[in-house]
FIRO-369082 format. One line per field, with one value per residue (C-alpha): residue number from 0; x, y, z. Coordinates in nm, 4 decimals. Layout:
FIRO-369082
k = c(NUM / ...)
c1 = c(X / ...)
c2 = c(Y / ...)
c3 = c(Z / ...)
end
This chain:
FIRO-369082
k = c(0 / 1 / 2 / 3 / 4 / 5 / 6 / 7 / 8 / 9 / 10 / 11 / 12 / 13 / 14 / 15 / 16 / 17 / 18 / 19 / 20 / 21 / 22 / 23 / 24 / 25 / 26 / 27 / 28 / 29 / 30 / 31 / 32 / 33 / 34 / 35 / 36 / 37 / 38 / 39 / 40 / 41 / 42 / 43 / 44 / 45 / 46 / 47 / 48 / 49 / 50 / 51 / 52 / 53 / 54 / 55 / 56 / 57 / 58 / 59 / 60 / 61 / 62 / 63 / 64 / 65 / 66 / 67 / 68 / 69 / 70 / 71 / 72 / 73 / 74 / 75 / 76 / 77 / 78 / 79 / 80 / 81 / 82 / 83 / 84 / 85 / 86 / 87 / 88 / 89 / 90 / 91 / 92 / 93 / 94 / 95 / 96 / 97 / 98 / 99 / 100 / 101 / 102 / 103 / 104 / 105 / 106 / 107 / 108 / 109 / 110 / 111 / 112 / 113 / 114 / 115 / 116 / 117 / 118 / 119 / 120 / 121 / 122 / 123 / 124 / 125 / 126 / 127 / 128 / 129 / 130 / 131 / 132 / 133 / 134 / 135 / 136 / 137 / 138 / 139 / 140 / 141 / 142 / 143 / 144 / 145 / 146 / 147 / 148 / 149 / 150 / 151 / 152 / 153 / 154 / 155 / 156 / 157 / 158 / 159 / 160 / 161 / 162 / 163 / 164 / 165 / 166 / 167 / 168 / 169 / 170 / 171 / 172 / 173 / 174 / 175 / 176 / 177 / 178 / 179 / 180 / 181 / 182 / 183 / 184 / 185 / 186 / 187 / 188 / 189 / 190 / 191 / 192 / 193 / 194 / 195 / 196 / 197 / 198 / 199 / 200 / 201 / 202 / 203 / 204 / 205 / 206 / 207 / 208 / 209 / 210 / 211 / 212 / 213 / 214 / 215 / 216 / 217 / 218 / 219 / 220 / 221 / 222 / 223 / 224 / 225 / 226 / 227 / 228 / 229 / 230 / 231 / 232 / 233 / 234 / 235 / 236 / 237 / 238 / 239 / 240 / 241 / 242 / 243 / 244 / 245 / 246 / 247 / 248 / 249 / 250 / 251 / 252 / 253 / 254 / 255 / 256 / 257 / 258 / 259 / 260 / 261 / 262 / 263 / 264 / 265 / 266 / 267 / 268 / 269 / 270 / 271 / 272 / 273 / 274 / 275 / 276 / 277 / 278 / 279 / 280 / 281 / 282 / 283 / 284 / 285 / 286 / 287 / 288 / 289 / 290 / 291 / 292 / 293 / 294 / 295 / 296 / 297 / 298 / 299 / 300 / 301 / 302 / 303 / 304 / 305 / 306 / 307 / 308 / 309 / 310 / 311 / 312 / 313 / 314 / 315 / 316 / 317 / 318 / 319 / 320 / 321 / 322 / 323 / 324 / 325 / 326 / 327 / 328 / 329 / 330 / 331 / 332 / 333 / 334 / 335 / 336 / 337 / 338 / 339 / 340 / 341 / 342 / 343 / 344 / 345 / 346 / 347 / 348 / 349 / 350 / 351 / 352 / 353 / 354 / 355 / 356 / 357 / 358 / 359 / 360 / 361 / 362 / 363 / 364 / 365 / 366 / 367 / 368 / 369 / 370 / 371 / 372 / 373 / 374 / 375 / 376 / 377 / 378 / 379 / 380 / 381 / 382 / 383 / 384 / 385 / 386 / 387 / 388 / 389 / 390 / 391 / 392 / 393 / 394 / 395 / 396 / 397 / 398 / 399 / 400 / 401 / 402 / 403 / 404 / 405 / 406 / 407 / 408 / 409 / 410)
c1 = c(0.0000 / 0.1520 / 0.1629 / -0.1073 / -0.3545 / -0.2750 / -0.3458 / -0.6800 / -0.7735 / -0.6872 / -0.8795 / -1.1802 / -1.1664 / -1.1332 / -1.4297 / -1.6448 / -1.5546 / -1.6231 / -1.9590 / -2.0865 / -1.9514 / -2.1139 / -2.4532 / -2.4120 / -2.2960 / -2.5903 / -2.8459 / -2.7008 / -2.4517 / -2.6682 / -2.6782 / -2.4269 / -2.4529 / -2.2879 / -1.9567 / -1.8518 / -1.8808 / -1.6996 / -1.3445 / -1.4007 / -1.5538 / -1.2856 / -1.0150 / -1.1935 / -1.2066 / -0.8378 / -0.7635 / -0.9380 / -0.7501 / -0.4112 / -0.4755 / -0.5504 / -0.2339 / -0.0314 / -0.1992 / -0.5199 / -0.4109 / -0.3551 / -0.6921 / -0.8703 / -0.6963 / -0.7999 / -1.1588 / -1.1710 / -1.0241 / -1.2920 / -1.5577 / -1.4302 / -1.4422 / -1.7935 / -1.9048 / -1.7551 / -1.9340 / -2.2616 / -2.2366 / -2.1881 / -2.4737 / -2.7208 / -2.9487 / -2.9897 / -2.9729 / -3.0363 / -3.0039 / -2.7025 / -2.7022 / -2.4018 / -2.1900 / -2.2784 / -2.2067 / -1.8603 / -1.7794 / -1.9103 / -1.6892 / -1.3814 / -1.4879 / -1.5558 / -1.2238 / -1.0520 / -1.2682 / -1.1716 / -0.8151 / -0.9270 / -1.2472 / -1.2867 / -1.6099 / -1.7907 / -1.6748 / -1.7844 / -2.1249 / -2.1793 / -2.0673 / -2.3368 / -2.5978 / -2.4963 / -2.5149 / -2.8637 / -2.9856 / -2.8507 / -3.0054 / -3.3442 / -3.3956 / -3.7163 / -3.8800 / -3.7998 / -3.9321 / -4.2545 / -4.2848 / -4.2464 / -4.4541 / -4.7282 / -4.7580 / -4.7229 / -4.9878 / -4.9383 / -5.1502 / -4.9291 / -4.6192 / -4.7788 / -4.8778 / -4.5253 / -4.3729 / -4.6148 / -4.5332 / -4.1598 / -4.1948 / -4.3899 / -4.1393 / -3.8086 / -3.8726 / -4.1413 / -4.0700 / -3.7014 / -3.8007 / -4.0493 / -3.9368 / -3.8928 / -3.9823 / -4.3242 / -4.4847 / -4.7576 / -4.7212 / -4.7969 / -4.5331 / -4.7563 / -4.7799 / -4.4609 / -4.5011 / -4.2573 / -4.4386 / -4.7771 / -4.6444 / -4.5079 / -4.8688 / -4.9568 / -4.6713 / -4.7716 / -5.1318 / -5.0131 / -4.7542 / -5.0118 / -5.2332 / -4.9421 / -4.8343 / -5.1817 / -5.2070 / -4.8749 / -4.9615 / -5.2976 / -5.1348 / -4.8605 / -5.0374 / -5.4093 / -5.6679 / -5.7036 / -5.3471 / -5.1955 / -5.4100 / -5.3882 / -5.0089 / -4.9780 / -5.2228 / -5.0288 / -4.6959 / -4.8473 / -5.0011 / -4.6565 / -4.6425 / -5.0000 / -5.3093 / -5.5239 / -5.3728 / -5.4259 / -5.7947 / -5.8447 / -5.6376 / -5.7992 / -6.1410 / -6.0883 / -5.9755 / -6.2819 / -6.5105 / -6.3487 / -6.3796 / -6.6741 / -6.5241 / -6.2379 / -6.4516 / -6.3874 / -6.0116 / -5.9886 / -6.1648 / -5.9201 / -5.6277 / -5.7523 / -5.7954 / -5.4485 / -5.3093 / -5.4688 / -5.3157 / -4.9709 / -5.0543 / -5.1595 / -4.8239 / -4.6468 / -4.8828 / -4.7720 / -4.4064 / -4.4465 / -4.6097 / -4.3410 / -4.0652 / -4.2021 / -4.3548 / -4.2806 / -4.5048 / -4.8053 / -4.7334 / -4.7245 / -5.0530 / -5.2223 / -5.0713 / -5.3841 / -5.6253 / -5.3857 / -5.3410 / -5.7180 / -5.7557 / -5.4873 / -5.6461 / -5.9886 / -5.8431 / -5.6685 / -5.9870 / -6.1983 / -5.9495 / -5.9473 / -6.3269 / -6.3029 / -6.0817 / -6.2717 / -6.5074 / -6.3010 / -6.1578 / -5.9242 / -6.1395 / -6.4236 / -6.2081 / -6.1345 / -5.7773 / -5.7185 / -5.5382 / -5.7381 / -5.7646 / -5.5406 / -5.3253 / -5.4119 / -5.5798 / -5.3617 / -5.6554 / -5.7630 / -5.4169 / -5.4173 / -5.7557 / -5.6312 / -5.3285 / -5.5565 / -5.7808 / -5.4792 / -5.3508 / -5.6870 / -5.6918 / -5.3395 / -5.4298 / -5.7435 / -5.5544 / -5.2855 / -5.5461 / -5.7190 / -5.3883 / -5.3063 / -5.6555 / -5.7118 / -5.3670 / -5.3145 / -5.6835 / -5.6977 / -5.3870 / -5.5607 / -5.8657 / -5.6429 / -5.4557 / -5.7846 / -5.8864 / -5.5428 / -5.5874 / -5.8533 / -5.5702 / -5.2484 / -5.2700 / -4.9007 / -4.8399 / -5.1315 / -4.9861 / -4.6548 / -4.8416 / -5.0311 / -4.7218 / -4.5187 / -4.7788 / -4.7784 / -4.4008 / -4.3796 / -4.6459 / -4.8970 / -5.1450 / -5.2335 / -5.1780 / -5.5443 / -5.6498 / -5.3751 / -5.5053 / -5.8462 / -5.6728 / -5.5147 / -5.8589 / -5.9928 / -5.7192 / -5.8092 / -6.1777 / -6.1072 / -5.8840 / -6.1342 / -6.4160 / -6.2175 / -6.1096 / -6.4627 / -6.5939 / -6.3066 / -6.3867 / -6.7474 / -6.6368 / -6.3673 / -6.5123 / -6.8880 / -7.1370 / -7.0229 / -6.6544 / -6.7246 / -6.9471 / -6.6815 / -6.4041 / -6.6273 / -6.7324 / -6.3730 / -6.2535 / -6.5587 / -6.4983 / -6.1350 / -6.2379 / -6.5048 / -6.2502 / -6.0093 / -6.2863 / -6.3984 / -6.0461 / -5.9583 / -6.2717 / -6.2232 / -5.8447 / -5.6836 / -5.3813)
c2 = c(0.0000 / 0.3318 / 0.6415 / 0.8295 / 0.5409 / 0.5032 / 0.8727 / 0.8538 / 0.5392 / 0.6903 / 1.0087 / 0.8030 / 0.6035 / 0.9212 / 1.0797 / 0.7707 / 0.7615 / 1.1303 / 1.1073 / 0.8054 / 0.9415 / 1.2802 / 1.1185 / 0.9121 / 1.2191 / 1.4316 / 1.1677 / 1.0445 / 1.3104 / 1.4192 / 1.0723 / 0.9447 / 0.5994 / 0.7069 / 0.5215 / 0.5931 / 0.9379 / 1.1309 / 1.0660 / 0.6967 / 0.6230 / 0.8222 / 0.6285 / 0.2991 / 0.3717 / 0.4617 / 0.1452 / -0.0618 / 0.1160 / 0.0863 / -0.2765 / -0.3683 / -0.1886 / -0.4068 / -0.7276 / -0.9253 / -1.0940 / -0.7565 / -0.6340 / -0.9379 / -0.8850 / -0.5172 / -0.6093 / -0.8670 / -0.6131 / -0.3586 / -0.6306 / -0.7090 / -0.3404 / -0.3119 / -0.6122 / -0.4575 / -0.1312 / -0.3131 / -0.4864 / -0.1492 / 0.0314 / -0.2524 / -0.1530 / 0.2041 / 0.1260 / -0.2427 / -0.1867 / -0.3010 / -0.0238 / 0.1600 / -0.1522 / -0.2678 / 0.0806 / 0.0707 / -0.2642 / -0.1451 / 0.1619 / -0.0605 / -0.2710 / 0.0342 / 0.1834 / -0.1278 / -0.1296 / 0.2328 / 0.1219 / -0.0932 / 0.0583 / 0.4189 / 0.4914 / 0.1832 / 0.2422 / 0.6071 / 0.5153 / 0.2505 / 0.4984 / 0.7417 / 0.4629 / 0.3680 / 0.7321 / 0.7687 / 0.4533 / 0.5773 / 0.9209 / 0.7777 / 0.5892 / 0.7684 / 0.7731 / 0.4055 / 0.3100 / 0.4986 / 0.3403 / -0.0147 / 0.0247 / 0.2729 / 0.3244 / -0.0298 / -0.2744 / -0.6457 / -0.7248 / -0.5070 / -0.6874 / -1.0233 / -0.9001 / -0.7721 / -1.1044 / -1.2984 / -1.0763 / -1.1161 / -1.4948 / -1.5124 / -1.2902 / -1.4047 / -1.7673 / -1.9148 / -1.7281 / -1.8321 / -2.1971 / -2.2074 / -2.3176 / -2.0438 / -2.2731 / -2.3668 / -2.6748 / -2.7265 / -2.8745 / -2.5367 / -2.3397 / -2.0692 / -2.1563 / -2.0565 / -2.1061 / -1.8290 / -1.5786 / -1.6711 / -1.6437 / -1.3005 / -1.1997 / -1.3215 / -1.1181 / -0.8127 / -0.8278 / -0.8504 / -0.5780 / -0.3417 / -0.3917 / -0.3207 / -0.0161 / 0.1340 / 0.0608 / 0.2349 / 0.5347 / 0.5688 / 0.5685 / 0.8094 / 1.0952 / 1.0246 / 0.8883 / 1.1836 / 1.1731 / 0.8550 / 0.6070 / 0.7843 / 0.8163 / 0.4505 / 0.3592 / 0.5314 / 0.3709 / 0.0279 / 0.0411 / -0.0025 / -0.3408 / -0.4620 / -0.2484 / -0.5608 / -0.6199 / -0.2527 / -0.2630 / -0.5711 / -0.4444 / -0.1018 / -0.2606 / -0.4811 / -0.1783 / 0.0244 / -0.2618 / -0.2703 / 0.1103 / 0.2689 / 0.6147 / 0.5152 / 0.4381 / 0.7558 / 0.7806 / 0.4086 / 0.4628 / 0.7431 / 0.5197 / 0.2367 / 0.4702 / 0.6187 / 0.2649 / 0.2050 / 0.5302 / 0.4015 / 0.0693 / 0.2544 / 0.4332 / 0.0996 / -0.0450 / 0.2255 / 0.1603 / -0.2128 / -0.1396 / 0.1110 / -0.1350 / -0.4040 / -0.1837 / 0.1917 / 0.2188 / 0.0895 / 0.3222 / 0.6197 / 0.5125 / 0.4619 / 0.7659 / 0.9833 / 0.7153 / 0.6310 / 0.9993 / 1.0481 / 0.7420 / 0.8710 / 1.2160 / 1.0710 / 0.8489 / 1.1501 / 1.3575 / 1.0796 / 1.0206 / 1.3950 / 1.3898 / 1.1073 / 1.3186 / 1.6439 / 1.6147 / 1.3879 / 1.5141 / 1.3265 / 1.4198 / 1.2104 / 0.8992 / 0.6746 / 0.7301 / 0.3956 / 0.1148 / -0.1401 / -0.4880 / -0.6417 / -0.4924 / -0.7740 / -1.1132 / -1.4052 / -1.6084 / -1.3123 / -1.2902 / -1.6656 / -1.6392 / -1.3647 / -1.5741 / -1.8708 / -1.6627 / -1.5345 / -1.8915 / -2.0015 / -1.7044 / -1.7794 / -2.1410 / -2.0345 / -1.7813 / -2.0303 / -2.2902 / -2.0465 / -1.9560 / -2.3177 / -2.3901 / -2.0849 / -1.9497 / -1.5707 / -1.4867 / -1.6976 / -1.5228 / -1.1850 / -1.3208 / -1.4917 / -1.1691 / -0.9926 / -1.2670 / -1.2654 / -0.8938 / -1.0003 / -1.1211 / -0.9605 / -0.6478 / -0.6000 / -0.9540 / -0.9083 / -0.5745 / -0.7409 / -1.0046 / -0.7467 / -0.5346 / -0.8406 / -0.9449 / -0.5919 / -0.5741 / -0.9110 / -0.8178 / -1.0689 / -0.7947 / -0.4813 / -0.1473 / -0.0451 / -0.3723 / -0.3385 / 0.0070 / -0.1417 / -0.4353 / -0.1948 / -0.0555 / -0.4097 / -0.4913 / -0.1853 / -0.2795 / -0.6392 / -0.5408 / -0.2761 / -0.5298 / -0.7728 / -0.5035 / -0.3663 / -0.7115 / -0.7475 / -0.4061 / -0.5052 / -0.8368 / -0.6915 / -0.3536 / -0.3744 / -0.1732 / 0.1838 / 0.1126 / -0.1072 / 0.1564 / 0.4245 / 0.2124 / 0.0856 / 0.4407 / 0.5611 / 0.2630 / 0.2776 / 0.6455 / 0.5641 / 0.2997 / 0.5267 / 0.8051 / 0.5631 / 0.4352 / 0.7854 / 0.9090 / 0.5906 / 0.6365 / 1.0098 / 1.0460 / 0.8418 / 0.6329)
c3 = c(0.0000 / -0.1062 / 0.1145 / -0.0783 / -0.0483 / 0.3219 / 0.3856 / 0.2038 / 0.3948 / 0.7316 / 0.6536 / 0.5462 / 0.8698 / 1.0751 / 0.9002 / 0.9576 / 1.3268 / 1.3758 / 1.1968 / 1.3902 / 1.7162 / 1.6594 / 1.6102 / 1.9265 / 2.1184 / 2.0008 / 2.0934 / 2.4212 / 2.5277 / 2.8195 / 2.9715 / 3.2193 / 3.0588 / 2.7334 / 2.7154 / 2.3545 / 2.1974 / 1.9262 / 2.0431 / 2.1188 / 1.7785 / 1.5974 / 1.7797 / 1.7160 / 1.3426 / 1.3354 / 1.5341 / 1.2675 / 0.9887 / 1.1563 / 1.2499 / 0.8894 / 0.7750 / 1.0121 / 0.8959 / 0.9249 / 1.2489 / 1.4149 / 1.2871 / 1.4329 / 1.7700 / 1.7665 / 1.6840 / 1.9653 / 2.2079 / 2.1195 / 2.1498 / 2.5012 / 2.5925 / 2.4511 / 2.6574 / 2.9711 / 2.8949 / 2.8430 / 3.1803 / 3.3470 / 3.1674 / 3.1063 / 3.3946 / 3.2696 / 2.8969 / 2.8137 / 2.4391 / 2.2364 / 1.9756 / 2.1181 / 2.1458 / 1.7940 / 1.6577 / 1.8157 / 1.6537 / 1.3154 / 1.3464 / 1.3792 / 1.0814 / 0.8655 / 0.9661 / 0.8308 / 0.5194 / 0.4575 / 0.3952 / 0.0999 / -0.0400 / 0.0663 / -0.1239 / 0.0061 / 0.3632 / 0.3537 / 0.2121 / 0.4799 / 0.7447 / 0.6309 / 0.6376 / 0.9920 / 1.1028 / 0.9502 / 1.1253 / 1.4571 / 1.4101 / 1.3088 / 1.6346 / 1.7334 / 1.3852 / 1.3273 / 1.6707 / 1.6042 / 1.2587 / 1.3869 / 1.7045 / 1.6144 / 1.2392 / 1.1016 / 1.2178 / 1.2784 / 0.9724 / 0.7528 / 0.8784 / 0.7951 / 0.4490 / 0.3823 / 0.4907 / 0.2694 / -0.0291 / 0.0336 / 0.0573 / -0.2690 / -0.4515 / -0.3022 / -0.2045 / -0.4282 / -0.7537 / -0.7920 / -0.7405 / -1.0296 / -1.3800 / -1.6387 / -1.9310 / -2.0605 / -1.9099 / -2.1724 / -2.5253 / -2.6905 / -2.5010 / -2.3542 / -1.9835 / -1.8029 / -1.4248 / -1.3333 / -1.5576 / -1.4133 / -1.0593 / -1.1462 / -1.2087 / -0.8598 / -0.7110 / -0.9153 / -0.7942 / -0.4357 / -0.4927 / -0.6397 / -0.3375 / -0.1057 / -0.3073 / -0.2978 / 0.0744 / 0.1459 / -0.0717 / 0.0990 / 0.4409 / 0.3323 / 0.1523 / 0.1823 / -0.0532 / -0.2849 / -0.4140 / -0.2716 / -0.4629 / -0.8021 / -0.7802 / -0.6833 / -0.9594 / -1.2348 / -1.1507 / -1.0875 / -1.4352 / -1.5868 / -1.4134 / -1.4588 / -1.5101 / -1.4696 / -1.1278 / -1.0453 / -1.1384 / -0.9232 / -0.6313 / -0.6122 / -0.6583 / -0.3566 / -0.1559 / -0.2539 / -0.1534 / 0.1910 / 0.2336 / 0.0454 / 0.0931 / -0.1351 / -0.4406 / -0.6429 / -0.5749 / -0.6497 / -0.9834 / -1.0647 / -0.9646 / -1.1865 / -1.4850 / -1.4335 / -1.4197 / -1.7586 / -1.8833 / -1.7876 / -1.9500 / -2.2662 / -2.2796 / -2.2470 / -2.5089 / -2.7535 / -2.6706 / -2.7412 / -3.0769 / -3.1684 / -3.0847 / -3.3178 / -3.5884 / -3.5950 / -3.9017 / -3.7104 / -3.4200 / -3.6541 / -3.8151 / -3.4767 / -3.3058 / -3.3145 / -3.1860 / -2.9058 / -2.8169 / -2.8040 / -2.5828 / -2.3437 / -2.3227 / -2.2406 / -1.9670 / -1.8143 / -1.8172 / -1.6671 / -1.3874 / -1.3134 / -1.2890 / -1.0403 / -0.8137 / -0.8481 / -0.5524 / -0.3281 / -0.0026 / 0.2279 / 0.5260 / 0.3870 / 0.3736 / 0.6714 / 0.7847 / 0.9570 / 0.7749 / 0.5814 / 0.7284 / 0.4614 / 0.1887 / -0.0554 / -0.0885 / -0.1991 / -0.3313 / -0.5443 / -0.7018 / -0.7698 / -0.9409 / -1.1768 / -1.2760 / -1.3454 / -1.5724 / -1.7676 / -1.8132 / -1.9599 / -2.1980 / -2.3208 / -2.3952 / -2.5835 / -2.7930 / -2.8911 / -2.9834 / -3.2199 / -3.3808 / -3.4560 / -3.5909 / -3.8138 / -3.9012 / -3.9410 / -3.9144 / -3.6060 / -3.4770 / -3.5092 / -3.3315 / -3.0796 / -3.0132 / -2.9497 / -2.7107 / -2.5499 / -2.4815 / -2.2325 / -2.0143 / -2.1410 / -2.3546 / -2.4219 / -2.5426 / -2.7827 / -2.8966 / -2.9760 / -3.1788 / -3.3871 / -3.4434 / -3.5422 / -3.7996 / -3.9441 / -3.9613 / -4.1398 / -4.3915 / -4.2634 / -4.1791 / -4.3763 / -4.2080 / -4.2227 / -4.0630 / -3.8049 / -3.7008 / -3.6324 / -3.4692 / -3.2210 / -3.1381 / -3.1055 / -2.8553 / -2.6486 / -2.6600 / -2.5616 / -2.2720 / -2.1584 / -2.1584 / -1.9439 / -1.7011 / -1.6731 / -1.5793 / -1.3334 / -1.1855 / -1.1164 / -0.9685 / -0.7435 / -0.6427 / -0.6780 / -0.8814 / -0.8165 / -0.8677 / -1.1712 / -1.3316 / -1.2887 / -1.4374 / -1.7198 / -1.8078 / -1.8292 / -2.0309 / -2.2570 / -2.3247 / -2.4062 / -2.6618 / -2.8101 / -2.8597 / -3.0295 / -3.2598 / -3.3622 / -3.4339 / -3.6232 / -3.8359 / -3.8989 / -3.9258 / -4.2054 / -4.1164)
end
């Protein structure tokens, strides 16, 4: 290790120790039980850096010595302060001091993270004890298990003879439905119903507008005061899905995107206006502020994935029976469950010359109509009559605008 690198490493370690020590001093400086403040943490960081310079064995001895001192300190202060945060922070300071001799940027970043965690003691305690309910913790653990445990174990290849049913893809739908429910729940708790649900709805639409319609519908059924913001959230999710729909078409067939640009723009404008109408007379004060009983329903997510699997099998069967015409019909049917896959199919047929441009323009409208029909039915099933009527009106107006512009404006 050259002299320049050693200087930078020692300065990094010193800065980390001073930062962590300053936070500990500010939070506990008035207590007689504070055993490690600014100077102690700075020295501990330099001890870790110097120990690593002298060799790994010396560093391990230094770390064990600090651990012994921390244990002695804990025995003295355990009656007044039974927590282990201070002792753990001291050990981390030694480790980061050693890391600063090898990777200054990483050590500094981790030092900042440690300082933030130490400073945020009161907000984190309030979050875990008062803000987050037991049900929300269970929902978060279930979502994490489905996404991080179950999903990696599923095969990523088709398990049916036609190659359309991929277990990992279908389970991703389940995770998305659950994630949308959790996202809407968090947004509602964070900024209120008027803006929280619509913001969550728009961004969740890039993942799955179908999941968003179902998730927000279930939430509106549980809390009738959330019906109008939930309708707006569902329509904004479909707006995001429409933008992604246009991007998929443009990727496979820029010519088709150019020909369908005006109908798609009209559809997007109508969705935006309808969602704004849904928010016009909603006030946060009229909405219950307590958390919903559950952020999502696992059985509901499983049902949606099952429906999509059936639609995919039906679409593939029609394609094999009736060729290109069947493929167009199959794509329209597939849009009942997956709009973007159907969009890629239509655009691919247009790009390869298997479908005329004029027919493809109307095919785009047919996909929107098919998807809107499926989502409207899903809205009634998940959210009841009022929610379903609001979503169906917005989606119907979107399709009507696309039809009129396609009819009036030549491609």
